[in-house]
C-alpha positions in Angstrom: 0.0 0.0 0.0 2.8 2.4 0.8 4.5 1.6 -2.6 1.3 2.3 -4.4 0.8 5.6 -2.5 4.3 6.7 -3.4 3.9 5.9 -7.1 0.5 7.6 -7.1 2.0 10.7 -5.5 4.8 10.8 -8.1 2.2 10.5 -10.9 0.1 13.3 -9.5 3.2 15.6 -9.1 4.2 14.9 -12.8 0.7 15.8 -13.9 0.7 19.0 -11.8 4.1 20.0 -13.3 4.0 19.0 -17.0 6.8 21.4 -18.0 9.4 20.0 -15.7 12.2 18.0 -17.4 13.8 14.6 -16.5 16.4 16.3 -14.3 13.8 17.8 -11.9 12.2 16.0 -9.0 8.9 15.7 -10.8 10.6 14.2 -13.9 12.7 11.5 -12.2 11.1 8.9 -10.0 14.4 8.1 -8.2 14.9 11.7 -7.3 11.3 12.0 -6.1 11.8 8.9 -3.8 15.1 10.2 -2.5 13.7 13.6 -1.7 10.6 12.0 0.0 12.9 9.8 2.2 15.0 12.7 3.2 12.0 14.8 4.1 10.5 12.0 6.1 13.8 11.4 8.0 14.1 15.1 8.7 10.5 15.2 10.0 11.1 12.1 12.2 14.3 13.5 13.7 12.7 16.8 14.7 9.9 15.0 16.6 10.8 14.5 20.3 9.3 11.3 21.7 7.5 11.7 24.9 7.7 8.0 25.7 9.2 5.0 24.1 7.4 3.8 21.0 6.2 0.4 21.9 3.3 -1.4 20.2 1.2 -3.2 22.8 0.4 -6.8 21.9 -3.1 -6.5 23.5 -5.5 -3.5 23.3 -5.7 -1.8 26.7 -7.2 1.2 28.3 -5.4 0.6 31.6 -4.2 3.9 33.0 -6.1 5.9 30.3 -9.6 5.7 31.6 -11.7 4.5 34.6 -12.6 0.8 34.1 -15.9 1.6 36.0 -16.7 4.4 33.6 -20.3 4.3 32.2 -18.7 5.3 28.9 -17.9 1.6 28.2 -20.8 0.6 26.0 -21.4 -2.1 23.5 -22.1 -0.4 20.1 -21.6 -0.9 16.4 -18.0 -0.2 15.5 -17.2 1.7 12.3 -16.1 -0.2 9.3 -16.3 -3.9 8.4 -16.4 -7.0 10.6 -13.3 -7.7 12.6 -12.1 -10.6 14.7 -13.5 -10.5 18.3 -10.6 -9.8 20.6 -11.9 -12.1 23.4 -12.7 -15.0 21.0 -9.1 -14.7 19.7 -7.7 -14.8 23.3 -9.9 -17.8 24.1 -9.0 -19.6 20.9 -12.7 -19.8 19.8 -12.8 -20.4 16.1 -15.4 -21.2 13.4 -15.4 -24.6 11.7 -13.3 -23.1 8.9 -10.6 -22.3 11.5 -11.0 -18.5 11.4 -11.5 -16.4 14.5 -15.1 -15.4 14.9 -15.8 -11.8 13.7 -18.2 -9.1 14.8 -19.2 -5.5 14.0 -19.8 -4.7 17.6 -17.4 -3.6 20.4 -16.5 -1.0 23.0 -15.8 2.3 21.3 -14.0 3.7 24.4 -11.6 0.8 24.3 -11.6 0.6 20.5 -11.9 -3.2 20.6 -14.2 -5.5 18.6 -16.2 -7.8 21.0 -19.2 -10.0 20.8 -22.1 -8.9 23.1 -22.6 -10.9 26.2 -19.7 -13.1 27.4 -16.9 -11.6 25.3 -17.8 -8.0 26.3 -18.1 -8.9 30.0 -15.0 -11.0 30.1 -12.8 -8.4 28.5 -14.0 -5.6 30.8 -13.6 -7.8 33.9 -9.9 -8.0 33.0 -9.6 -4.2 33.1 -10.5 -4.0 36.8 
């Protein structure tokens, strides 16, 4: 997806600058990519991290909200069906071997969960 985005950006820039020759950034794909990489590295270096960039292996709202908050509500999540987090943790799978999917979840936690047992079990673990 990133490669396609870069190529599409290059094509759009070429169309926006039809008079530029092959020696310009718009006329040479390698120069375009080089300039893009340098600008991304410069932007990354100027950002000061406030905390280490770690990707949690489980979704969690610990420390970010009150687990007893009434804002935890089961509702329809935006987008398509996604695997239920609690079913994946329990190893519950459909006969095809895929994890069960749902369009519902907790918007506050940003986690897809089935209503009933999965929703309750996930929020019990927050307390």
